Structures are given as C-alpha cells and as structure tokens.
N, C-alpha and C positions, 0 to 999 in steps of 0.2 A: 323061290323067288317071286315077288309080286309081278303080276301080269303087266307088261309094259305096252303102251299104245303110242301112236304117232299122229300128231296133228297135221292133217294133209295140207293146211295152209302153207306149211313150210315147203311143200313141194309144188306150189302153184306155178313156178317158173320152169319146172322140170317134167314136162308132159311127154307122153300120156300117162294118166294115172294107172293104166293097166301095167305099165312097166314099173311104176313106183310100188304097186302092190307086190309084185314079184320080188323086188329088192328088199322090201320090208319083211316079207315072209322068210326069205333066205337068211336074213340077219337075225331072225328069232322073235320078231314082234308078233303079237297075237291080236292086237286091236288097232283100229285107226279111229280118228275123230274127224268128222266132216265139218264143213263150214258153208255158210249161206250161199256164196256165189258159186260154189262147186256144184250144188244140186238144185238150186232154186229154178234154174232155167231148163232143167231136164224134164222131159215128158215121162209118162208112166213106163213106157217101153225102155227108155234109157236108164231110168232108175232101176228097173228089174235087171237090166244087163249089168249095171254096176254091182248090184247085189250078187249076181251070179259070179262076177269076177272076184269079188271078195271071198265068196264061198270057195271058189276053186283054189284060192291061195291060202285057205285056212285062216282067214281074217274075219273079225267081226267089227261092227261099228256101233258100240253101245252108247256113245255120246256124240252130240252134234251141236254146233253153233248155228243159231238162226237169228237173222236181223230182226229188230223190233218192228220193222214195217210188216213183215210176214206174221210174226207172233201176234201182233195186235190186229192186223188187217185181214189176215186169212189163216187163222189158226187151224182150220180144217185141213188146208193143204199141208201145213207143217206136220200135222198129225199123220196124214197120209204118207208123207215122205219118211217120217220116222218109222211107220209100220213097215214100209217096203224095205228099208235099209237095216232094220233091227235096232234102231236107236231107242234107248230106254231112259236117257237123261238129256234134257235140252237146256242149253245155257245161252242167255242173251249176252253177246260178247263185247258190246261197245256202244258208246254214244258220241256223236261228233262234237267237236269243240264248241260250235256255234249253238248247240242244243243243250249244253251242260248248264245246270243251275249254278248260281254264284253264292248261294247262302244256305244255311242249315235247313230252313223251311223248304227251299226248292228241292234239296236232295232228299228230304223226308217224303215229299210229294212224289219224287221219282221212284223211291222205294215202294210207295203205295201203288204207283202205276204198274210196276213189275208184279206186285202182289195180285193185282186185278188181272193182269195178262196171264198169270199162272193158272187161273181157274179152269179153262177147258183142258189144259194139259194134265192137271190133277185128276180130272174126271176120266181122262184117257189112260190113267195109270202110269203117267210119266213123271219122273223127277224134273224139277224146274228151278233154275237159279241164275245167278249172275257170275260172269267172268270178269275179273278186274284187270285194269291197267295200272298206271302210276298215279293218275290224277285223283283217284279216290283216297290217296294217302297224303295229299298236299293240303296243309291246313287252310281252313277258311278264315275270314276276318275275325271270327269269334274264338279261334283256336281249335275248334272241333274239326273232325275229318268227315268228308263225304261218306266214306264207307260205314261210319257209325250211323249216319242218318238213313242211308239206303236200307240197312238191316233193321233199323227201328221202324221205318215205314213199311218194310216188307218182312214181317216177323216170321213167316214160314219159308222164306227163300233159302234154297241151298246155295253153297258157294263153291265154284270151281276156282280154287286158289292158284293164281299165277304168281308164284313167290318171287320170281325174278323181277317182275313189274313192281311188286311191293318194295323190293330193295331199291329199285330205280326211283321210286317215289320218296326215298329217304327214310323208310320205315324198317323196323326189325321184323323179318318174317316169323321168327320164333315167337315173338310177342303176339302176333296176330293169329298164329296157329292156336296158341293157348286161349286167346280171347274168343275166337269164333270156331274153334275146333268142332263143336257139335254140328255146325252147318256144312262142314267140308265133305263133299261127296266125290270130288275129283280134283286132281292137282296137275298143273302144267309143270313139267320137269324141264327147265331150261337154265341157262347160265349167262352171267354178265361178264364180259371181258374186263381185264384190268384197265384202268383209266388210260385212254389214249390208244388202246389196241383194237384191232379188228374194226377200224373205222369203215372199211368197205362193206362190212356186214352189220352195220348199225350199232356196233359195240356189243353185239351178242357173241356168245361162245358156245361150243359144244358142251354138253353136260359133262362135268368133271374137269373141264379145262378153263374154268372161269374162277370167279371170286366167291361164289356161294359155297357154304359148307353143307353139301348135300347129305353127308353121313349124319350130321346133327338134325337136319331137317327131316329126313326119313325117320329117324328115331322119334322125333316129336309127333310126326304124323301117324305113328302106330296107334295112338290113343284116339284118333278121329274115325269117322265113318268113311274115309276116303277109300273108294273101290277101284278107281281108275287113275292111273299115273300115265301122263301123256307127254312124250318128248316133243318139244317145239323149238324152232329157231326161226325168228321172224324174217331174216334176210340172208340165207346162206348162199355162198358162191360155189359150194361143193356139196351136193346132196348126199353122195355116197359117204363122204367123210362124216357128216352129221349123223347119218343113220348108224354107221358102224361104231364110231367112237362113243356116241351117247349111250348105246345099249351096253357096250363094254364097261363103261364107268358105272352105269346103274347096277350092274350085277354085283358090284362090290359093296353096295350100301345095305 
C-alpha cells in the first residue's frame, strides 16, 4: 500500500499535537504534513521537541506548507525548520483573495514569482512547488485558467495536487492529472460531500465518503511522480472519524 500521510491543518482545532500524533500512529499513518502557522512561531527547542515527538510515534514529516511571507522574506528560517523536522518538499499553499491577479499576465507573473522564490530551496536540495485551491481553475476573462499561467511562469515548479479543490473549481481532476502529471510530487487525498450535505464541515467529506472517484484518481496518479499522499479535511467536527475512515477507504484503492 502507498504510504499515507495526514495534513496537520486538519487537526488544528484538536490540540495538543502530541495526542494527534499518537492517534495517527495507532491508525496506521506513517507521515504527516506540517503547515506554516503550526511551526512558524516555534523556537529551535520547540521544533526539536516536535521532531522527537514525531520520531517516538514512528512518524515522519517529509512535506510542509510555508507561507509566501516566510518563503520570500526569510528563506533561511524555512530551510532551518525543514532541516529540523525532516521536510524534503516545500509547497506554497495559498494566496489571499485581495492579492490574486485578475488576468493571464498577472498569473504568469505570479508563477515567475514562485519560480524565483524556489531558488534557495533548490540549492538546499528541497523540492518546491504550489498547492492549489479552487480559484486556479476558474476561467479568466480570456477563457484561460490561472493554473496554466502559474505553471508557464514557473516552468520548474512541482505541484501538490489538491484534487478535491480542483473539482470544487468546476474542473475534471483526471484531465489535470493527465495535463500536469509530470509536475505532481504530492497529492492531497480529500473528498467533497454531495451537494447540500455536511454543511457544518464546509461541504467536505471523509475520503471515500464523498463524490470523488478515488479509485480512478489513484489509478491515474500511478503514472506520475507523486510520492506523498496526504489525507486532509478542511473543517472536521470529529477528528477520530476523519482519521480512521479515511485510511480505511484509502487501503481499498
């Protein structure tokens, strides 16, 4: 079975992380993915303690999200954090609505911005890429899509493909796996609830309990370079349920 990870953003409301790590290990997860707010405020001693906690639970953190403010403003600190926690691949995860370009030229420039931000991480031996949401798949006035311009402007960027967000953007995940498969180095494994359901959880669902055909998606992803598959649920009201049901479903794919 492909090694399965868990995006710790899903557990941000279920603290402490030490207890979350134990739950994940017990359920059979081997990896976790960090996120900016989780470790950005930690000093070196706290980061080392987190690494020891991961080690004691048999968990690794090979991937991590870092905000653009740190990636561009203090890449040395991001590299230090990655080194302490064992992160091998860094993904910029988001850009706020008021900062998003509105045309093809702007998105191309944003891709070039990411390409520039990648340089110190490349020299540090780290993979570097973009994690999508839905807005990259919403057509611009000229009919093109932001995702196309991001990757044209950033020709060597990797892609952490969040396929549920692709679907929420109105696009076909299978098409984009085929289109940008060579860029995919990690995948967010999450699901979208049927229309009108799970409103208290943002319309998300546990993996295998939503509308995405994960069996077909996993079959398509076999031809990519994806090495990390990471369960995520953006707004769960029951963390134990997400942890256990998602990995149970994933084992069948």
